[in-house]
ZAMARGU-4260 file (C-alpha; in steps of 0.2 Angstrom, whole numbers, plus 5000, padded with zeros to 4 digits):
<rodrens>
0) 5246/5567/5768 | 5259/5556/5760 | 5262/5570/5747 | 5264/5583/5761 | 5276/5572/5770
5) 5286/5569/5754 | 5287/5588/5751 | 5293/5592/5768 | 5306/5578/5767 | 5312/5586/5750
10) 5312/5603/5758 | 5322/5597/5773 | 5335/5589/5762 | 5337/5605/5751 | 5339/5616/5767
15) 5352/5603/5774 | 5361/5604/5757 | 5361/5623/5757 | 5367/5624/5775 | 5381/5612/5771
20) 5386/5624/5757 | 5385/5641/5766 | 5389/5636/5784 | 5407/5631/5782 | 5411/5648/5773
25) 5404/5659/5787 | 5411/5647/5801 | 5428/5651/5794 | 5424/5670/5794 | 5417/5668/5812
30) 5433/5659/5818 | 5443/5673/5812 | 5432/5686/5821 | 5433/5676/5837 | 5452/5673/5836
35) 5454/5692/5836 | 5441/5696/5848 | 5448/5682/5860 | 5466/5690/5857 | 5472/5674/5850
40) 5477/5684/5834 | 5482/5702/5834 | 5477/5715/5821 | 5495/5713/5814 | 5493/5694/5812
45) 5477/5697/5802 | 5485/5710/5791 | 5499/5698/5787 | 5486/5684/5783 | 5477/5695/5772
50) 5492/5701/5764 | 5498/5683/5760 | 5480/5679/5753 | 5479/5695/5742 | 5497/5696/5736
55) 5501/5678/5734 | 5488/5665/5736 | 5473/5672/5727 | 5483/5679/5712 | 5488/5661/5710
60) 5470/5655/5710 | 5465/5668/5698 | 5480/5664/5687 | 5476/5646/5686 | 5457/5650/5682
65) 5461/5663/5668 | 5475/5653/5661 | 5463/5638/5658 | 5446/5646/5656 | 5436/5644/5640
70) 5436/5663/5635 | 5422/5661/5622 | 5410/5654/5636 | 5416/5664/5650 | 5415/5681/5642
75) 5398/5680/5634 | 5392/5698/5632 | 5375/5693/5639 | 5383/5687/5655 | 5393/5703/5657
80) 5378/5714/5653 | 5366/5705/5665 | 5378/5707/5680 | 5386/5724/5677 | 5369/5733/5671
85) 5361/5727/5687 | 5376/5732/5698 | 5377/5750/5690 | 5358/5751/5692 | 5359/5747/5710
90) 5373/5760/5712 | 5362/5773/5704 | 5347/5769/5715 | 5358/5769/5731 | 5365/5786/5726
95) 5348/5793/5724 | 5341/5786/5740 | 5356/5792/5751 | 5356/5809/5743 | 5338/5812/5744
100) 5332/5802/5759 | 5347/5804/5770 | 5352/5822/5764 | 5370/5818/5761 | 5381/5828/5750
105) 5385/5822/5732 | 5402/5816/5736 | 5397/5807/5752 | 5382/5799/5743 | 5394/5792/5730
110) 5406/5785/5743 | 5392/5776/5752 | 5383/5770/5736 | 5399/5762/5730 | 5395/5748/5742
115) 5379/5743/5731 | 5391/5742/5716 | 5406/5733/5722 | 5402/5715/5728 | 5414/5705/5737
120) 5417/5693/5723 | 5434/5686/5728 | 5432/5683/5747 | 5413/5678/5747 | 5407/5675/5729
125) 5421/5663/5724 | 5421/5651/5739 | 5402/5650/5740 | 5401/5647/5721 | 5414/5634/5722
130) 5405/5624/5735 | 5388/5627/5726 | 5392/5623/5708 | 5409/5614/5709 | 5425/5620/5700
135) 5419/5615/5683 | 5405/5628/5685 | 5416/5643/5690 | 5420/5650/5672 | 5407/5664/5673
140) 5412/5668/5691 | 5431/5670/5686 | 5425/5681/5671 | 5416/5693/5683 | 5431/5694/5695
145) 5443/5698/5681 | 5433/5713/5676 | 5426/5719/5692 | 5439/5731/5699 | 5442/5740/5682
150) 5423/5742/5678 | 5418/5747/5696 | 5432/5759/5699 | 5429/5767/5682 | 5411/5770/5686
155) 5414/5775/5704 | 5428/5787/5700 | 5419/5795/5685 | 5403/5798/5695 | 5413/5805/5710
160) 5423/5817/5699 | 5407/5823/5690 | 5397/5826/5706 | 5410/5833/5719 | 5417/5850/5718
165) 5433/5849/5729 | 5448/5838/5732 | 5460/5830/5720 | 5458/5833/5702 | 5450/5821/5690
170) 5467/5818/5681 | 5477/5816/5697 | 5464/5803/5703 | 5464/5794/5687 | 5483/5792/5688
175) 5482/5786/5705 | 5469/5773/5702 | 5476/5767/5685 | 5493/5765/5694 | 5484/5755/5708
180) 5475/5744/5697 | 5490/5739/5686 | 5501/5736/5702 | 5487/5726/5710 | 5492/5709/5713
185) 5475/5702/5709 | 5476/5711/5692 | 5493/5705/5689 | 5488/5686/5692 | 5473/5689/5680
190) 5484/5697/5667 | 5497/5683/5667 | 5484/5670/5666 | 5476/5678/5651 | 5493/5679/5643
195) 5496/5660/5645 | 5479/5657/5639 | 5481/5667/5623 | 5498/5661/5619 | 5495/5643/5622
200) 5511/5642/5633 | 5513/5625/5643 | 5520/5628/5660 | 5532/5615/5669 | 5522/5603/5679
205) 5532/5607/5695 | 5527/5625/5693 | 5509/5621/5691 | 5510/5610/5706 | 5517/5625/5717
210) 5504/5637/5710 | 5490/5625/5714 | 5496/5623/5732 | 5496/5641/5735 | 5479/5642/5726
215) 5471/5629/5738 | 5476/5640/5753 | 5469/5656/5746 | 5451/5656/5750 | 5452/5648/5768
220) 5465/5660/5773 | 5456/5675/5765 | 5440/5670/5774 | 5448/5669/5791 | 5457/5685/5789
225) 5441/5693/5783 | 5433/5688/5800 | 5447/5697/5809 | 5445/5713/5799 | 5427/5714/5803
230) 5431/5717/5821 | 5437/5734/5816 | 5420/5740/5810 | 5406/5746/5820 | 5387/5748/5816
235) 5387/5767/5819 | 5373/5779/5819 | 5373/5777/5800 | 5363/5760/5802 | 5349/5767/5790
240) 5361/5770/5776 | 5369/5753/5779 | 5352/5745/5779 | 5348/5753/5762 | 5365/5747/5754
245) 5362/5729/5761 | 5345/5728/5754 | 5351/5734/5737 | 5367/5723/5736 | 5359/5707/5744
250) 5342/5708/5736 | 5339/5720/5723 | 5355/5718/5713 | 5354/5699/5711 | 5335/5700/5707
255) 5339/5713/5693 | 5353/5701/5687 | 5342/5686/5687 | 5329/5697/5677 | 5341/5703/5664
260) 5349/5685/5662 | 5331/5678/5659 | 5327/5692/5646 | 5344/5689/5637 | 5341/5670/5638
265) 5357/5665/5646 | 5359/5646/5650 | 5352/5641/5667 | 5369/5636/5674 | 5377/5653/5669
270) 5362/5662/5676 | 5363/5653/5693 | 5382/5657/5694 | 5381/5676/5691 | 5365/5678/5702
275) 5374/5670/5716 | 5390/5681/5713 | 5378/5696/5712 | 5371/5691/5729 | 5388/5693/5738
280) 5390/5707/5751 | 5400/5723/5748 | 5418/5720/5748 | 5432/5729/5758 | 5435/5740/5742
285) 5418/5748/5746 | 5426/5755/5762 | 5443/5759/5753 | 5434/5769/5740 | 5426/5780/5753
290) 5442/5782/5762 | 5451/5786/5746 | 5440/5801/5744 | 5437/5804/5763 | 5418/5803/5760
295) 5406/5793/5770 | 5418/5781/5778 | 5408/5777/5793 | 5393/5772/5783 | 5403/5762/5771
300) 5411/5752/5785 | 5394/5749/5793 | 5387/5743/5776 | 5401/5731/5774 | 5398/5724/5792
305) 5379/5723/5791 | 5378/5716/5774 | 5391/5703/5778 | 5381/5697/5793 | 5365/5697/5783
310) 5372/5688/5768 | 5372/5672/5779 | 5353/5672/5777 | 5351/5680/5760 | 5363/5669/5751
315) 5355/5654/5758 | 5338/5661/5752 | 5345/5664/5734 | 5352/5646/5734 | 5335/5640/5738
320) 5327/5650/5724 | 5341/5645/5712
</rodrens>
């Protein structure tokens, strides 16, 4: 009896700690959603907040992270293989299910399946990881963020161009995407951070202080704006497809990541970090990719909304396991 009570007490304490980690993140998202639904904020306000976060604050966060990161530890090939092999495997499985089960055309299936590849590492993965492991345990997370857009877009675009038979040529699309990646403010922040890291350049203390101020504002503002953006999505008739993408991105992909990390004998701390990042819901880029090709936008939007809602519970579950 005493052992049972002790076990229940420890379980209650663990659940309380996990609630303390996850709840603040989603409360901020819910606040943004409520602010727009209650007409306290307009769509234009939300767009401006997200623009500030994406173009200024988050690049400062990524710059500080990549300028001080231990490159040898963060870019362990086993870490990258575990995460991206699982992500690409989840993407391939999503394509097959959407294509065969839901009878979608190849281009539409790729546009929808992209949600099982591109996790919301910046707006969900980073804030939850920071609360779970602390800033000192974030090196693997920042390594994944720095490579996520180039790798995922390369895989998605290559697959789309190989399977579809109409629309923009592969060369034209490649030019558009390469130009978008190198003009992307997040990628610029990452690239400048690596430049400082490799060069050993010492920045003036006032400049570092200003960058840190913007970095501290990045995640709360982005989460609030994310909640506002979610008001634009609807769970349409493509609920079945959205459910498949949610299952793959929230359950299957992190499970595959964990299995591969275990097989490759990654350190426990690194494994916990990349599995939690892998459990993040699909990001807004999942919808933007579908919109770029005009393929499966409704299903992609539904996937983003449904998986974000479900991730409140699934991320809590992964934290219990981890």
